[in-house]
N, C-alpha and C positions, 0 to 999 in steps of 0.2 A: 159600511161598504157602499151604501148609496151615495153618501157625501163624497167619498173618494172617487167614485166613478164620475160624479158630476164635475168634480174638480179636474179630473183627467180630460174630460170632454171639452172643457172650457179653455184648455191651453196649458202651457208649462206652469208648474207650481214651484216657486222658489223655496218655500219651506212650509211645513205642516206640523202642527202640534196636536198630538193625540192625548186627550185627557181621559183618565180612567177613574171613575168614582165607585168606591166599594159601598154597597148597601150595608146598613147596620146588621151585624150578626152574620154576614156572609163570610165565605172562606177568603183566603189570600187572593189578591188581585193579579198574581204573576201569570196565571193562565189567561186572564183577560188581556194582559199586556202582550203575551205571546200571540194570541189571536189577532190583536190589533196590528202587530208586525206583519203577520201573514196576510191580512187583508190589504195592507198598504203595498206589500210586494206584489201580490196578485193584481192589484189595480195599477201597477207601474208608476207609483207615486214615490219620488225620492224623499228620504227622511234621514235626519241626522241622529236622533236618539228617541227612544221611547222609554220612559221611566214611570215608576209607580211610587207615589208618596201619599200616605194616608192623610197627612195634615193638609196638603195642598192639592188633593185630587180635585180635578175640575177647574183648577186655576190655570188660565192660559197666559198669564202675564210673563211666564218664563220663556216664552217663545223668542228665539234669537233670530233676527234677520239682518244682522249687520254684515258688511262686506267681509270683515276679518273672519267672522265665524264660518263663512261660506268656504274659506280657503282650506280649512282643516278637513281631514277625512272623516266620514261618518264614524261614530263611536258606538258600535254595538258588538254583540258577542263575537269575539275573535275566533273562537273555535267552530262556530256555526254548527253546534250540536243540534240534533233533532229538536224542533221547537216543542216545548211542553204544551199539551192540549191540542196539538195539530198533528197532521199526518205528513208534514214537510220534512224530508230528509235533508242532510247537509248538502248533498249535491243539488237538490232542487232549490234550496235557498240560495246557493252560490249562483246558479243560472238565473234565478229570479232577480238577483241584485245587479245584473249586468248593467242595467240602465243607471243604477246608483253609481257604479264605478265610472261609467262614461261621463255622468254629470260632474263627478268630482274632477276628472281629468280636464273636462271642458272649463271648469272654473279656474284651474291652474293656468290654462292658456289665456283666458280672459284677464287674469291678474297680470300675466306677463305682458300682454298688450297694454294694460294700464300703466305698467312700469315704464314701458317705452314712451307712452304719451307724457308721463310725468317728467321723464328725463329730458325730452325735447322741449318741455315748457320750463325747464330749469328747476323743477321741484324734486331734486335728487334725494332730499331728506325723507320724502314720502315712500321711497322704495324700501321695502322690508323683506327680509328673508322669511319664508314660511316656517311656522313653528315646528312642523313635523320634519324639517330637513336637518340632516347632520351638519355639524359645524364646519365641515370641509376638511381640506388637507393642506398642511404646510409643507414646504420643501426646504431642506437644508443640505448644503454640500460643503465639503472641505478638502483641501489639498488636491484639487482636480488639476491634472496636468496631462498633456499629450504631446508626443514628439514622433517624428518619422525618420527613417533612414534614407539619406540621399547620397549620390556620388560626391566624393570629396572635391573641394574647390581646387586643391593643388594636385591631387592624384585621383582622376575619375575611377580608377580601378578599386579604390578603397571606399568604404562607406563611412559616413559620419552622421551624428545625430543632429537633427534640426528641430528645435523646440517650436511648437505651434501655440501652445497654451501653457502658461506657467502659474502654478500655485494659486488657484482661484478658490474662494470660499464665499459663502453667503447664506442668509436665512430670509425666507419670505413667508409671512403668515398666510393663512387661508383667505381667499378672496382677493389676492393681490393681482393686479394687472401689470406685468413687468415688461419693459422694453429692453431688448438686448441690441445695442447699437455699436458701431465701430467701423473703421475703414476696411476695405477688402483685404482678406487674408489674415484678419486678426483673430479668427477662431470662433466667430459667433455661432455658426451652424455646428461646429465641433462641440462647443459647450452645450448647445441645445440637445444634440444627439446623446451626449453623456448623461445629461439630466433626465432625458426620456428613455434611457437605457436602450438606445438604438445603435450605439457605437460598437461595431464588431472588431475593430482593430484594438490592439493593446493600449491601455491608458491607466493612469493611476488616480487615486482619490476615492471618496465615498459619497454616496447620495442617500439621504434619509427622507422619509415621508412621515410626517407627524412624529418626528424624533426617533423613528425606527428605520433600520436599513430596509431598502426596498426588497420585497419578497416575491414569491412565486406568483402572487395574484396582482402584481403591479400592472400588467396589461389590462386588467379588468377596471382599474380606476384611472387610467390615463388614455389620452388620445393624442396621436401625433399626426399633424397635417404637413405633408411633404411639400417641397417647392415644385415638384412635378405633378401635373394633372394626368394621372394614369387611369383612364377609364375606357371601356369599350365604346367605339364610335357610334354603334347602333343603339346604345342605351339611351333612354329618355332621362330628363333631369329628375323627374319625380321618382323613377325607378332607382336611380343612383342613390338618392337620399334615403328612400325607403329601405333599400338593401342594408345600409349601415344601421338604421334604426332597429331593424329586426335582429341583426346579428351582434350589435355592440351595445344597444341600450340596456340599462339596468333593469327596467321593467320587463318581466317575461310576457311580452305582448301577445304571444300565441294563445295563452290561456285566459288572460285577465282583462283584455280589452277588445271590443268589437273593431272590425276592420275600418269602419267609418271614423272611429276615434283615432286610430293609428294614422289614417290619412289626414286628419285634422292637425295632428302634431307635425307631420311632414309639411303640410301646406303652410303652417305657421312659420316654420323655419325658412321656407322659400319666400314667404311674404316679407319677412323682416330684412332679408338680404336682397330684395328687389328682383326675385326670380320667379314670382308667381305667374307672370305673363308668358314665360317660356317653359313652364313645368312639363308640358307635353312634347317639347321639341327634343330632337336627338342631340346627343353630346357632340357628335361630328368628329372629323379627323381629316387625314390626308385624302381620303377617297370619298368621304361622306360629308355633305353640307350640313352644318349644325349651328350651334350657338357660337358666339364670339369667344375669343380667348379670355377676355375679362370675365364674361359670364361663366366660362368653364372654371376659372379660378375660384369664383364664388360658389360654384357647385361643390368643389373640393372642400371649401371651408364649411359649407352646409353639411356635408357628410361627417365632418368632425364635430360640429356643434350638436347634431341630432343625437349623438351618443349620450350626452349628458353626464360625462365622467367629471369628477372633481378636479382632475388635472388635465390641462390642455397645453400642448406644445405646438407652436405654429412657426413654420419656416417660411418667412417672406410671404405672408398671406395677401399682402396688398400689391405684390409685384404685377405689373401689367394692368393695373386698375387706374382709372382716372382719379383725380384728387377727391372728387365728390363721392365716388364709389368707395374709395379707401376710407374716407371719413365715416361713411355709412357702416362699413364692416367693423371699424374700431368702436363705434358707438354700441353696436350689438354686443361686442365682447365686453365693453365696460359695463353694460347693464347686466350681463350674465355674471360677471364677477361680483357685482353688488347684490343681486337678488339670489342667485343660486350658489354663492360662495365658491365659485370656481377659481382656482389658482391658475393663471394664464401667463405663459411665457411667449413673447412674440419677437422674432428676429425681424428687424425692419430697417430700411435705409432712409435716412433723412426725411422723416415725415414732415408735413407742413405743420405750422404752429397749432392749428386747431386739433389736429390728431395727436400731437405730442402732449398736449395738456390733458388728454384723456387717461394717460398712464399714471398709475400710482407710484411706480418705482422705475428707475433708470439704472441699467447695468451697462456701463460704457467701457469699451475695450480699445486699447491701442494695439498696433501690430509690431512684428519683428523683435521679439515674439509677442504673442497675445498676452496682455497684462491688463488688469482692471485699473482704470484711472478714476472712476467714480461709481459708487453704489449707494444709492439713497433715494429719498423722495424726489419725484420729478419737480415739485414746486420749489425745492431748495437748491436746485442745481445752479441757478443764476447767482444766488447768494454765495455758494461755495466758490464759484469761479471768481467772483468779485473779491472775495477774501484772499484769493491767491494772486491778486493783482491783474486779473484779466476780465474786466467787466464786459458784459455782453452789450454790443451796440443796440440801441433802442430800435433801429429800423431793420435789424437782421433777424432771420429765422434762427432761433437758438440752436436747433440741431445742426444747421449748416455751419454755424460758428464753431460749435464743439468739434465737429469733424475737421474743420480747417486747422485747429490748433493742436490736434492730437495725431494727425496723419503723418507718418514719417515722410520726410523729403518735401512736405508741403511748405510753401513760403511762410516763415514765422512760426512754424510748428515746434512745440516743445514736449514731445511725448514722454521723454525720460523724466522731465521735471514733474509732470502731472502724476506719473506713476509713483515717483518718490513721495510726493505730497499725499497721495492716497494712503500709502503705507504709514505715513506719519500721523495723519489727522483722522482718517476714517476707519482704517483697518482694525485698530484696537477695539472700537465699539462693535464692529461686525463680528470679531472673534467672540466678544461677550454675548452677542445675540445668538451666534451659533451654539455656544456652550449652553445658553439658557434654553434654546430649542431642543437640544439633546437631553437636557436634564429633566424635562417634563414631557415624556412621550405621550402621544394621544392614541386614538384607536388605530388598530391595524386595518389592512385592506379588507380582510374578511369581516371584521366588526363593522366597518363602514357599510359594506354590502348588506349585512344583516339589518342594520338600521334602516336602509332603504326599503328592504322587504317588509319591515315592521310597519311602514307607512301604509301598506296594503293589507295588513292583518285584520283591519277592521272589516274587510270584505270577506273574511274567511281564512281558514288555515292555509298558510303559505308553505311551500317546500323549503327545505334547507338550502342554504347557499352552497352551490357546487364548488368543490375544491379544484377548479379548473381555470386555466387562463382565458377560456372562451365563455362568453355570456350565454350563448345558445348551446343547446344540447347537440349531440352529433346528428340526431335526426333533423333538428332545425337547420343545422349547417347544410346538410345534404339537400334539404328541401329548397332552401333559398339559392344555393349555388346551382342546383339542378334546374330550377325554374329559370334562372338567368341564362344559363347556357342554352337551354332549349329555346327560349324566346329569341335570343340573338341568332341562333342557327336558322330559325324559321324566318327571321326578319332580314337576313343578309342574302340578297339575290346571288352573290358570288358563290357562297357556300352551296346554295341549292343548285346552281348551275354546274359547279364542279362535281357534285356528288350525284346528280341525276342526269343532266343533259350531256356531260362529257362521256360517261360510260355508255350512254345510249348511242351517241354518235360514233364513239370509238368501236363499240361492238358491231354496229352496222357496217362501218367502213372495213374493218378487218374481216368480218364475217362474209361480206360479199366477195372478198378475194379468195375465200375457200368455199364458195357456194357449192353445195351438193357433194362435199368431199367424202361423205360416208358411202356413196355409191361407186367410188372409184375402185379400180382393181390394180394390183392384187389387194385383196382385203387384208386389213390389219393396221396396226398402229404405225407401221413404217410409212404408210401412205398419209396418214393424218398427223404424223409427228410434227410437221410444220405448223398445222392448225393448233395442236395442243401446246406447242412451244409458245406461240403467240398468246394463247389463252392464259397460260401460266405467267408469262411475262406481264401481261396486262393486269393480272391480279396482284402479282408480287410488287409491281412498281406503282400500283394505284394509290398507295398510301402517301406518296410524295406530294400529292395535291394538298394534303392537310398539314404539311410541315410549317408553312408560314403561320397558320392559325395556332399550331402548337407552341411556337415561339412566343406569340403574343399572349397566349394563355399562361405560359410560364412566367413571363414578366409581371402580368397582372396578379397571378397567384402569389408570387414572392412579396409583392407590395402589400397585398391584403392579409396574407398570413403574418407578415411582420407587424401588422396592426391588430392581430389577434381577432380578426373577424371570423375566421374559420381555420381549421387545421389542414395540413397537407393531405391527410388521409381522406378527408371529405372531398377535396378537389380530385384526388386520384380515383376514388370510387365513382364519382359523378362522371369523370372523363371516361373511365372504363366502360360504364354502362351505355352512355350516349354515343361515344365514339365507336363502340362495337355495333350499335344499331345502325349508325351511318355506314360503317364498313359493310355490313350485311346488305343494306339497300344498294350501295354502289356496286359491289361485286355481284349481287344477285341479278341486277339489270344487265351487267356486262356478260355474265355467264349465260343467261337465258337467251340473249340476242345471238351470241356466238353459236349456241346449240341449235337455234332455229335455222340459221343459215347453213349449218353443216348437214341438216336433214337427217340427223340421227333418230333412232326410234324413240317415240314418245311414250314409252312404258315406264312404270315406276322402277322396274328392275334395272333399266338402263339409265334413265334420267335421274332418278332419286339418288343413288350412290354417287353418280358423277357430280351432280350439283352440290351435294353435301361436302364431298371431299375437296373440291376446288374452293368452295366457300370457306371451309375450315382453314385452308392454307392462307387465305387472305386475312382471316382473323388472327392467325399466328404472326403474320408480318407486321401488323399494326404496332405492337409493343416495341418492335425494333426501331421504328420511326420515333416513337415516344421517347425511348431511351436516348436516341441521338439528339433529339430536340432538348432533352433535359440536361444532357452532359455538355453539349457544345455551347460555346459562348454566343454565337450568332447564327443566323439562318444559313449563311454560306458554308460554315463549318459543319452544321448539322446535315445539310443536304449532301455534302461530299462524303461524310462518314457513312450516312445511311445508304448512299448510292453504291459505295464500294462493297459494303457488307451484303446488300441485297443482290447486287450483281454476282457476287460469289455464290450465293444460294441459287440464283437463276441458272448459272452455268452448270452446276452440279445437279441437274434435274433428271439424269439417268436415261433420257430418251433422245435428246437432240444434240447437245453439246458434248458433255462428258458422260459416258455410259460405263457400266461395269465391265464391258468388254474392251473399251478403249482406254480406261483409266489405269495408271500404274498401280501396282499392288499396294503401295503405301497409302494411296488415296481412297482405296475401297471402303475403309471404315467411315470416311466422310459421307459417302453415298448412302450408307446404311442409317445415317442420322439426319440427313438433310431433308427438310420438310418437302421441298419440291420433288425430290427423288421418291420419297415414300408415297406422296400423293399420286405421282405419275404411275407407280406400280399398281396402286389401288384402282385408279381409273382404267388402266389397261385391262386389269382382271375383270372389272365390271363390264367392260365393253366386249371383250373377246375371251373371257375365261371359260365360257361354255364350249368353245371351239378348240379342241385339243391340237389340231393341226396348226392353226394360227398361233396359238400360245407357244407351241414348240418353236416356231420360227422366231418369235419375239425373244425367246430365251436364248436361242443360238446366236442371233445377231446383236442383241442389246444386253443380254444377261438378266432380263427381267425375271423376277422370282415372285412366287405367291407369298406375300408377307401377311402375318396375322393382323387383322384390322385393329385388334386390341393393342398390340404392340405399337402399331403406327399411331394410334390415338394417344397412347401414353407418351410417346416421344414428342408429338406435337403439343401436348399439354405441358410437358417439361419446358419446351421452348417458350410457350406462352407465359408460364409462371416466372421463369428466370428473367426474361426481359421486362416483364411488368414490375418485378421486384427491383431490377436495376434502374428502371425509370423512377420508381417511387423513392429509392434511396438517393438518386441524384437530385430529385426535386427537394428533398428534405435537407440534405447535407451539403450540396454544392451551392455556394453563394457566389454568383457571378459578379456581384458588385459589393465591395467592402466599404463600410462607412467608418 
């Protein structure tokens, strides 16, 4: 113990060998080994293994301090059962080894940095895959085709089929870095979407992972980086990347690694992509100054890389980047494919020669329709073209030359010839590769995830792999989505102004117009009906201020749910709780200010029911705006639909516009279920129900009746549930953009 404490005080210890010598005639040394483990853990000293051997006890020559040994996880009791001879429980041992887990993760990052240095120095052969890592995932596809219906060329009233992609097949082993290239309209992104299972429109063909058809857990082992950079503008760069790491990463970081180690992983990804200096900057957008468009593109790439999935699909990750930044990003992808065995597909346009050489394979398509003209190693493409009688000019960029000769209508282009030669020369071997890949299936998605979890079993018992498309639990999803929404709300001055300053000013302005209305004669709601109408209108229409934000949240949610970061229900529950809190604050300010100016009695019997009922009708209105924002395609449509519906509710309020005395008999049932009418009756009873003379007048002129508060509450609850359900169903099932 004293030696371990001294080592700890002197600084970090890379490795430590604990030798146990059994005295002659003594009992087994297992208890001493267990005690040695306990002492090391208590002293915060990282260790790889503690073993007892009668023959070599006391021999320290077996201590391993090589770099390769440091990369493997510590190998001790995987079940973390109570240690014999000590009072340490499994939970205590798990907590005590947190520094060991952190040290192991730190070594992985250091090894990754070393791999980058080796690659930059041209020592690619020294880059090795960790022994504990799974072999990766291969991708195989066959008979992939896609077509759309377009108006006929001769008769626009009839529809005809236009092929976009025709009969594509291929096989790519684990760890391949594949470039998908071709002219505009050849189906590059279409093919990528089909391989990544993002295509929502009808298509044909099959996609296999490790020789097995992609299953339910495919989102857990794949990451798709879209060509659009959809992120909140008040988000910081580090927050964006950390968000994906917590929700998409294989490692259950909530339980198994300390926050500083998580930040170390995020910072490493930002560093290799040249984003470390802007990690604290805002993403920015139309109304917020932030990072540049090229940096924003690299943030989107970083969010995809930090997940660590074995399959990575990238749609134009270098668009908008300088040639230097594009080469930097592609080098990072190359290293990850070599070290971590990630299979990476990249849709890219005419990269410069230094970038093109980084790819292992090239999948080249021509257009009208999309057909494969080359599929093979990138280093063999020049030889193949020379064999066809089209040698590449020595001074030309190979990718530029390839697109020149396969683009339809380009001078000297021969796309049909190259497509035919591909079928004659290359396709037979590709078909054999596809058959071989399907004949020897590898691990399933679940088995792959279980292997990843086993890498951490050395630290203690791991939970079973969840049979879910989401890496994080529902609690973890709500925690991260809720933290982000709350942070962005507090950070955005527009939201704070709209939800605090606007109702305060609106209440003061309208309230001043009705100053002292409670003291006017004759007494009764007929005198204050104008004030109450304005109060109800302000509460009913107050939710319109949040429609633009609801539209933005919906677009962001559909993008992130499609990437399986979290589920629709987590987004809905977070929105329900936080939006309701915002509604209560906004309407509470407005109601209180209006009540103050009216000089109504400040007793709980008057103000309490009045405040609660008006506040409740505002809560009921919010789901209507949510449903409109979820169903409508854009903000204008959502605003118009919500305006018409809420205006109808405001008119049927029973006290100012349409009353039970003025409404036709056929409309009376509507007044009995309208939230505004029900709340107006409850407010009128709370203010004047104890004055029978006044209440009689209200009954004669407006038809107000004493309704049961329980009935009123039940009807309002029904409105709340129905429209929240409609909003949830729309968010889940209505896809405003088809791919």
